[in-house]
MARMI-415520 format. One record per atom (N, C-alpha, C): residue in one letter; x, z, y. Coordinates in steps of 0.05 Angstrom, whole numbers, padded with zeros to 5 digits, always signed. Each point is the difference from the previous one (the first is absolute). Example, Ala and Ser with C-alpha at 12.3 -4.5 7.8 and 13.67 -1.06 7.14 Angstrom:
<kelums>
a+00264+00156-00114;a-00018+00000+00024;a+00018+00000+00024;s-00007-00014+00021;s+00016+00001+00024;s-00015+00014+00022;
</kelums>
This chain:
<kelums>
m-00433+00189-00254;m+00002-00029-00001;m+00027-00010+00009;k+00009+00012+00022;k+00025-00009+00012;k+00023+00007-00019;n-00002+00025-00013;n+00022+00007-00019;n+00000-00019-00023;l-00024-00008-00010;l-00002-00019-00022;l+00012-00027+00008;w-00005-00009+00024;w+00011-00026+00010;w+00030+00001+00001;i+00010+00022+00011;i+00030+00002+00002;i+00012+00000-00027;t-00012+00015-00020;t+00011+00001-00026;t-00001-00027-00014;a-00023-00014+00004;a-00002-00026-00012;a+00020-00020+00012;f+00003+00001+00026;f+00018-00019+00013;f+00029+00005-00007;a+00006+00026-00003;a+00028+00007-00007;a+00007-00013-00027;a-00020-00002-00017;a+00005-00013-00026;a+00006-00030+00004;i-00015-00012+00019;i+00004-00028+00006;i+00028-00004+00010;l+00009+00018+00017;l+00027-00002+00011;l+00022+00005-00021;t-00009+00009-00024;t+00018+00008-00021;t+00019+00022+00009;i-00011+00017+00016;i+00016+00023+00010;i-00014+00025-00011;g+00011+00012-00020;g-00013+00022-00013;g+00000+00025+00016;c-00024+00013+00003;c-00002+00024+00016;c+00016+00023-00012;k+00003-00001-00027;k+00016+00021-00012;k+00029-00001+00007;e+00008-00023+00011;e+00028-00003+00008;e+00005+00008+00029;k-00021+00009+00014;k+00004+00006+00029;k+00022+00021+00005;t+00015-00005+00021;t+00018+00020+00010;t-00005+00003+00029;t+00009+00022+00011;t-00005+00004+00029;t+00021-00015+00015;n-00005-00004+00027;n+00019-00015+00016;n+00023+00017+00009;t+00002+00024-00010;t+00024+00017+00006;t+00018+00003-00024;s-00004-00018-00020;s+00016+00001-00024;s+00030-00001+00006;k+00015+00017-00013;k+00029+00000+00003;k+00014-00008-00025;e-00014-00014-00018;e+00012-00009-00025;e+00022-00020+00006;q+00020-00001-00017;q+00022-00018+00002;q-00010-00029-00006;p+00012-00020+00013;p-00009-00028-00005;p+00004-00007-00029;m-00018-00018-00009;m+00002-00011-00027;m+00026-00015-00003;e+00010-00003-00025;e+00025-00013-00004;e-00001-00029+00009;n-00022-00014-00005;n-00002-00028+00008;n+00000-00003+00030;a-00013+00020+00014;a+00000+00000+00029;a+00028+00004+00011;k+00015+00018-00013;k+00027+00005+00009;k+00017-00025-00003;t-00004-00014-00022;t+00015-00025-00005;t-00006-00020+00022;e-00026-00003+00006;e-00008-00020+00021;e+00012+00007+00027;m+00000+00025+00007;m+00011+00008+00026;m+00030-00004+00001;t+00013+00006-00022;t+00029-00004-00001;t+00007-00029+00003;t-00014-00017-00015;t+00005-00029+00001;t-00005-00010+00028;s-00022+00008+00012;s-00006-00009+00027;s+00022+00008+00020;s+00010+00024-00003;s+00021+00010+00018;s+00026-00016-00004;e+00006-00006-00025;e+00025-00015-00005;e-00002-00029+00011;q-00024-00011-00001;q-00004-00027+00010;q+00001-00001+00030;g-00005+00023+00013;g+00000+00001+00029;g-00023-00015+00012;e-00022-00004-00014;e-00022-00016+00010;e-00026+00016+00001;w-00012+00005-00023;w-00026+00013+00000;w+00003+00030+00003;k-00018+00012+00015;k-00002+00029+00002;k-00027+00008-00011;v+00000+00018-00019;v-00025+00009-00012;v-00014+00020+00018;l-00025-00006+00007;l-00016+00018+00017;l-00019+00018-00016;f-00005-00009-00025;f-00016+00017-00018;f+00009-00006-00029;d+00011+00021-00013;d+00010-00004-00027;d-00019+00010-00022;g-00024+00007+00008;g-00020+00009-00019;g-00001+00029-00005;t+00016+00016+00014;t+00001+00029-00006;t-00004+00018+00024;n+00003-00010+00024;n-00002+00018+00023;n-00006-00016+00026;f-00008+00015+00021;f-00006-00012+00026;f+00022+00005+00020;d+00025+00002-00010;d+00022+00007+00018;d+00004-00019+00023;a-00007-00025-00003;a+00004-00020+00022;a-00024-00003+00017;w-00021+00016-00004;w-00026-00004+00013;w-00010+00026+00013;k-00018-00003+00019;k-00014+00022+00013;k-00027-00009+00009;g-00018+00019+00006;g-00025-00007+00011;g+00003-00010+00029;y-00016-00019+00008;y+00001-00010+00027;y-00006+00022+00020;g+00019+00006+00018;g-00003+00021+00019;g+00001+00028-00012;q+00011+00002-00024;q+00003+00025-00014;q+00028+00005-00010;e+00005+00023-00010;e+00026+00006-00011;e+00002-00007-00030;g-00021+00007-00015;g+00000-00004-00029;g-00019-00021-00009;v-00009+00002-00025;v-00018-00019-00012;v-00025+00016-00009;e-00024-00010+00007;e-00025+00014-00007;e-00004-00001-00030;d-00015+00019-00010;d-00006+00002-00029;d-00018-00023-00010;a-00012-00015+00019;a-00016-00023-00009;a+00018-00022-00013;w+00026+00001+00005;w+00018-00018-00013;w+00012+00014-00025;k-00002-00013-00023;k+00011+00010-00025;k+00020-00019-00011;i+00017+00011-00018;i+00018-00017-00015;i-00009+00000-00029;e-00007-00024-00010;e-00010-00002-00027;e+00012-00024-00014;e+00013+00005-00022;e+00012-00021-00017;e+00017-00019+00017;g+00017+00011+00017;g+00019-00016+00015;g-00012-00014+00024;a-00024+00006+00008;a-00013-00012+00023;a-00009+00022+00019;m-00001-00006+00026;m-00013+00017+00020;m-00028-00009+00003;v-00019+00019-00003;v-00028-00007+00000;v-00015+00016+00021;f-00016-00014+00016;f-00016+00014+00021;f-00029+00003-00010;y-00009+00026+00000;y-00028+00007-00006;y-00013+00010+00026;p-00020-00014+00010;p-00012+00009+00025;p-00012+00028-00003;p+00006+00017+00019;p-00011+00027-00001;p-00030+00001+00000;k-00012+00019-00015;k-00029+00002+00000;k-00010+00009+00027;k+00015+00017+00013;k-00007+00008+00027;k+00023-00007+00019;r-00005-00019+00017;r+00020-00009+00019;r-00003+00014+00027;k+00021+00013+00009;k-00001+00012+00026;k-00004-00021+00022;e-00016+00007+00020;e-00005-00019+00021;e+00026-00010+00013;g+00003-00025+00002;g+00024-00012+00012;g+00025+00000-00017;a-00002+00010-00025;a+00023+00001-00018;a+00006-00027-00011;n+00026-00006-00004;n+00008-00024-00014;n+00020+00008-00021;y+00001-00015-00021;y+00018+00006-00022;y+00019-00024-00005;n+00007-00014+00021;n+00019-00022-00002;n+00028+00012-00007;l+00016-00015-00015;l+00028+00007-00004;l+00017-00018+00016;v+00023+00010+00009;v+00020-00017+00014;v+00028+00008-00012;s+00017-00020+00001;s+00028+00005-00009;s+00014+00018+00021;k+00017+00017-00010;k+00016+00017+00019;k+00020-00017+00015;e+00009-00021-00012;e+00020-00018+00013;e-00013-00023+00014;e+00012-00010+00021;e-00010-00023+00015;e+00016-00025-00009;f-00013-00023+00002;f+00012-00025-00008;f-00006-00022+00021;r+00018-00020+00003;r-00004-00022+00019;r-00004-00026-00015;n+00021-00011-00012;n-00002-00024-00016;n+00003+00007-00029;f-00019-00009-00017;f+00000+00011-00027;f-00016-00018-00019;v+00005+00004-00026;v-00017-00010-00021;v-00010+00025-00015;l-00027+00002-00002;l-00012+00023-00013;l-00014-00010-00025;s+00006+00012-00023;s-00013-00006-00025;s-00016+00024-00009;i-00026-00004-00006;i-00018+00022-00006;i-00022-00009-00019;d-00005+00016-00020;d-00023-00006-00018;d-00024+00016+00009;w-00024-00012-00002;w-00024+00015+00008;w-00023-00006-00019;k-00018+00019-00001;k-00024-00002-00017;k-00023+00012+00016;i-00021-00015+00005;i-00022+00010+00016;i-00024+00007-00018;s-00016+00019+00009;s-00024+00007-00015;s-00022-00021+00004;e-00021+00001-00016;e-00022-00018+00002;e-00014+00003+00027;g-00002-00022+00015;g-00012+00001+00026;g+00018+00013+00021;g+00026+00003-00006;g+00018+00016+00016;g+00014-00016+00022;n+00012+00015+00019;n+00013-00011+00023;n+00024+00018+00007;s+00023-00013+00006;s+00023+00015+00009;s+00018-00020+00015;g+00025+00007+00005;g+00018-00018+00014;g+00028+00011+00001;i+00018-00018+00008;i+00028+00007+00003;i+00009-00008+00028;f+00011+00019+00015;f+00008-00005+00028;f+00030-00001+00002;w+00009-00012+00023;w+00028+00002+00008;w+00001+00005+00030;g+00023+00008+00010;g+00002+00005+00029;g-00017+00023+00010;v-00006+00019-00017;v-00018+00022+00007;v+00015+00020+00017;q-00013+00009+00021;q+00010+00021+00018;q-00017+00024-00001;e+00011+00023-00003;e-00015+00025-00001;e-00002+00011+00029;i-00017-00013+00016;i-00004+00008+00027;i-00024+00019+00001;p+00003+00024+00011;p-00022+00020+00000;p-00027-00010+00008;s-00001-00018+00019;s-00026-00010+00010;s-00013-00020-00020;l+00014-00009-00020;l-00011-00019-00020;l-00007+00015-00025;s-00026+00000-00006;s-00010+00015-00023;s+00004-00014-00027;e+00005-00026+00001;e+00002-00016-00025;e+00025-00018+00001;a+00011-00005-00024;a+00024-00017-00002;a-00006-00029+00009;y-00024-00009-00005;y-00006-00028+00007;y-00002-00005+00030;q+00001+00021+00016;q+00000-00004+00029;q+00027-00010+00011;s+00020+00002-00016;s+00026-00011+00008;s+00011-00020-00021;g-00006+00005-00026;g+00012-00017-00021;g-00018-00022-00010;p+00010-00025+00001;p-00015-00022-00013;p-00004+00005-00030;e-00020-00012-00011;e-00008+00007-00028;e-00001-00024-00018;i+00010+00003-00024;i-00005-00019-00021;i-00022+00012-00017;q-00022-00014-00003;q-00024+00011-00013;q+00002+00004-00029;v-00010+00022-00010;v-00004+00006-00028;v-00030+00003-00004;l-00012-00015-00019;l-00029-00001-00001;l-00009-00010-00027;d-00024+00009-00008;d-00015-00012-00022;d-00016-00023+00013;n+00010-00024-00003;n-00012-00023+00012;n-00028-00006-00010;e-00006+00009-00024;e-00026-00006-00012;e-00022+00019+00010;k+00006+00025+00004;k-00022+00019+00005;k+00002+00016+00026;h+00023-00003+00015;h+00000+00014+00026;h-00012-00018+00021;p-00019+00011+00017;p-00013-00017+00019;p+00018-00013+00021;d+00024+00012+00005;d+00018-00012+00019;d+00009-00028-00008;a+00000-00005-00026;a+00009-00026-00009;a-00020-00022+00009;k-00024+00008+00006;k-00020-00019+00009;k+00001-00005+00031;n+00018+00015+00013;n+00003-00003+00029;n+00021-00020+00008;g+00007-00017-00019;g+00020-00021+00006;g+00025+00004-00017;t+00015-00022-00005;t+00023+00002-00018;t+00023+00016+00013;t+00000+00004+00026;t+00021+00016+00013;t-00003+00030-00007;h-00021+00007-00014;h-00005+00027-00009;h+00005+00004-00029;q+00007-00021-00014;q+00004+00002-00029;q+00028+00008-00008;a+00003+00007-00025;a+00025+00011-00010;a+00023-00019+00005;g+00022+00011+00011;g+00023-00016+00007;g+00001-00011+00028;a-00023+00002+00014;a-00001-00010+00027;a+00016+00017+00019;l+00011-00013+00021;l+00009+00015+00024;l-00025+00007+00014;y-00009+00024-00002;y-00028+00008+00006;y-00010-00010+00027;d-00022-00015-00002;d-00015-00011+00023;d+00016-00021+00015;m+00022-00010-00011;m+00015-00020+00014;m+00007-00024-00017;i+00012+00003-00024;i+00008-00022-00017;i-00012+00004-00028;a-00015-00020-00009;a-00013+00002-00027;a+00019-00009-00021;p-00003+00010-00024;p+00016-00010-00023;p-00007-00029-00006;s+00018-00016-00009;s-00005-00028-00007;s-00016-00002-00026;k+00000+00020-00016;k-00015+00000-00025;k-00004+00029-00009;d-00019+00004-00018;d-00005+00027-00011;d+00013+00001-00028;v+00022+00015-00001;v+00014+00003-00026;v+00000+00029-00009;t-00019+00016+00010;t-00002+00028-00008;t-00009+00001-00029;k+00009+00022-00013;k-00008+00005-00028;k-00025+00017+00000;p-00015+00000-00022;p-00025+00015-00001;p+00005+00030+00006;v-00021+00012+00011;v+00001+00029+00005;v+00008+00015-00025;g+00019+00019+00003;g+00010+00015-00024;g+00027-00010-00009;e+00009-00023+00012;e+00027-00011-00007;e+00018+00002+00024;w+00026+00002-00005;w+00019+00002+00021;w+00006-00027+00013;n+00003+00001+00027;n+00009-00023+00016;n+00026+00006+00012;t+00016-00020+00007;t+00026+00004+00013;t+00002-00016+00026;f+00005+00015+00022;f+00007-00012+00026;f+00030-00001+00003;v+00010-00022+00012;v+00026-00001+00011;v-00004-00008+00029;i+00004+00019+00018;i-00006-00005+00029;i+00027-00002+00015;t+00003-00021+00015;t+00025-00004+00015;t-00007+00000+00030;v+00015+00015+00016;v-00003+00001+00029;v+00028-00003+00011;n+00005-00021+00016;n+00026-00004+00012;n-00003-00008+00029;h+00006+00019+00018;h-00003-00004+00028;h+00022-00018+00012;d+00023-00002-00014;d+00021-00018+00009;d-00007-00029-00004;t-00012-00007-00022;t-00009-00027-00005;t-00028-00005+00009;n-00014+00021+00008;n-00029-00001+00007;n-00017-00011-00022;k+00005+00010-00024;k-00016-00009-00023;k-00009+00024-00017;g-00025-00002-00009;g-00011+00019-00018;g-00014-00014-00023;s-00002+00012-00023;s-00014-00013-00022;s-00010+00020-00020;v-00019-00009-00016;v-00011+00017-00022;v+00000-00017-00025;v+00013+00011-00021;v-00001-00012-00027;v-00017+00019-00016;l-00021-00010-00012;l-00018+00016-00017;l+00001-00011-00028;n+00009+00017-00019;n+00001-00008-00028;n+00015-00026-00004;d+00024-00001+00014;d+00018-00023-00002;d-00010-00025+00014;e-00020+00002+00017;e-00011-00023+00015;e+00003+00005+00029;l+00013-00018+00015;l+00002+00002+00029;l-00028-00007+00012;i-00013+00020+00013;i-00027-00004+00009;i-00004+00002+00030;v+00020+00012+00014;v-00003+00004+00029;v+00028-00002+00013;e+00001-00015+00023;e+00023-00001+00017;e-00009+00004+00029;f+00016+00014+00016;f-00008+00006+00027;f+00024+00007+00018;p-00002-00004+00026;p+00021+00009+00019;p-00004+00031+00003;v+00021+00013+00009;v-00001+00029+00003;v+00005+00010+00028;n+00006-00018+00018;n+00005+00009+00028;n-00004-00023+00019;g+00003+00005+00026;g+00000-00021+00020;g-00028-00011+00005;e+00000-00023+00013;e-00025-00012+00008;e-00018-00008-00024;p+00012-00011-00022;p-00017-00006-00023;p-00015+00024-00011;w+00014+00023-00001;w-00012+00025-00009;w-00022+00009+00020;n+00006-00001+00025;n-00019+00009+00020;n-00025-00017+00000;e+00002-00026-00005;e-00023-00017-00002;e-00018+00007-00023;m+00012+00008-00023;m-00016+00008-00023;m-00015+00026+00006;v+00014+00019+00013;v-00013+00025+00006;v-00023-00004+00020;e+00003-00017+00019;e-00020-00005+00020;e-00026-00011-00013;k+00002-00013-00023;k-00023-00011-00013;k-00012+00019-00021;s+00011+00024-00002;s-00008+00019-00021;s-00014+00024+00012;k-00009+00018-00017;k-00013+00025+00009;k+00020+00018+00014;f+00026-00006-00002;f+00020+00018+00012;f+00006-00008+00029;k-00013-00019+00011;k+00004-00008+00028;k-00004+00024+00018;g+00021+00004+00017;g-00002+00021+00020;g+00009+00028-00010;w+00007+00001-00027;w+00010+00026-00010;w+00028+00005+00010;e+00004+00022+00014;e+00026+00004+00014;e+00024+00000-00018;h-00002+00012-00024;h+00023+00004-00017;h+00001-00019-00024;f-00021-00015-00005;f-00001-00015-00025;f+00021-00022-00001;g+00017+00000-00021;g+00019-00021-00005;g+00022-00002+00021;k+00004+00021+00015;k+00020-00001+00023;k+00028+00009-00008;y+00003+00010-00025;y+00025+00013-00007;y+00014-00014-00023;a+00024-00010+00005;a+00015-00014-00020;a+00010+00019-00022;t+00006+00024+00008;t+00009+00021-00018;t-00021+00021-00003;g-00006+00007-00025;g-00021+00020-00005;g-00001+00008-00029;k-00020+00015-00007;k-00003+00010-00027;k-00019-00017-00016;i+00004+00001-00027;i-00018-00013-00018;i-00024+00019-00005;g-00024-00010-00001;g-00023+00017-00004;g-00018-00009-00023;l-00013+00020-00013;l-00019-00005-00021;l-00027+00012+00009;q-00021-00016-00002;q-00025+00007+00014;q-00019+00016-00017;d-00011+00020+00012;d-00024+00014-00009;d-00024-00014+00012;h-00015-00014-00016;h-00025-00013+00009;h-00024+00011-00014;g+00003+00024-00011;g-00022+00013-00013;g-00006-00008-00029;d+00019-00015-00012;d-00004-00009-00027;d+00024+00007-00018;i-00004+00002-00026;i+00022+00005-00018;i+00018-00024+00000;v+00026+00005+00002;v+00020-00022-00001;v+00026+00012-00011;a+00015-00017-00014;a+00026+00009-00012;a+00022-00019+00008;f+00024+00011+00003;f+00024-00015+00006;f+00023+00009-00018;k+00018-00018-00006;k+00024+00007-00016;k+00022-00021+00005;n+00023+00006-00012;n+00023-00019+00002;n+00005-00009+00028;i+00003+00019+00019;i+00004-00006+00028;i+00029-00001+00007;k+00010-00022+00009;k+00028-00002+00008;k+00002-00019+00024;i+00022+00003+00015;i+00003-00015+00025;i+00029-00009+00003;k+00004-00023+00011;k+00026-00011+00005;k+00002-00008+00029;s+00019+00012+00015;s+00004-00007+00028;s+00014-00027+00002;l-00008-00016+00019;l+00011-00026+00005;l+00019+00000+00023;
</kelums>
């Protein structure tokens, strides 16, 4: 049953199983990816974190490499939850590089009833088993069928999780790609989320305004949560199929 579900959903994602490659692929970048990276470099603005061909800019949280649960298919990185999960294991990805003030552009596609997220300021501290214990999260969710969407709008797609709700729901139907543009600037103390060209969330990122938000959230009293201006970008394993592509970042 599970294999049938995965096969069926892969079709919804329009990610063909026959196109699967392993996460250790050493193929040369596609010509269009090369062009994009060259253009970005010449502009001196955007840095490509995922060009559709390899995980060179990424690693598993608290690990050296990338687990086989992450695949590259048709220019996207796709997470397939393992059939047998080791106790305490997580399959979150984090960027190898750390960032402070930035604009992050990323496309995402969630499975039916699925849940995931995008973190910033992540610290790989040995005592922290999950990326969300240090990194604030912008929610990735199927607003229609995941139960977390019924726990309040601060849990819906595009929300600063459990703190700031999106002003509107502009997500596309499951099976279609969405685009986040996430801005975090500690110098101006401003953060924002643009989803599918709509500004839906604005928030402070440090100081007393930030602390007040945390105090009213589930993260109250968490020693490391949201305490680091500089940290890694993270992609969440929440036990559901999720895909990401066209990931690039611009330092401010």
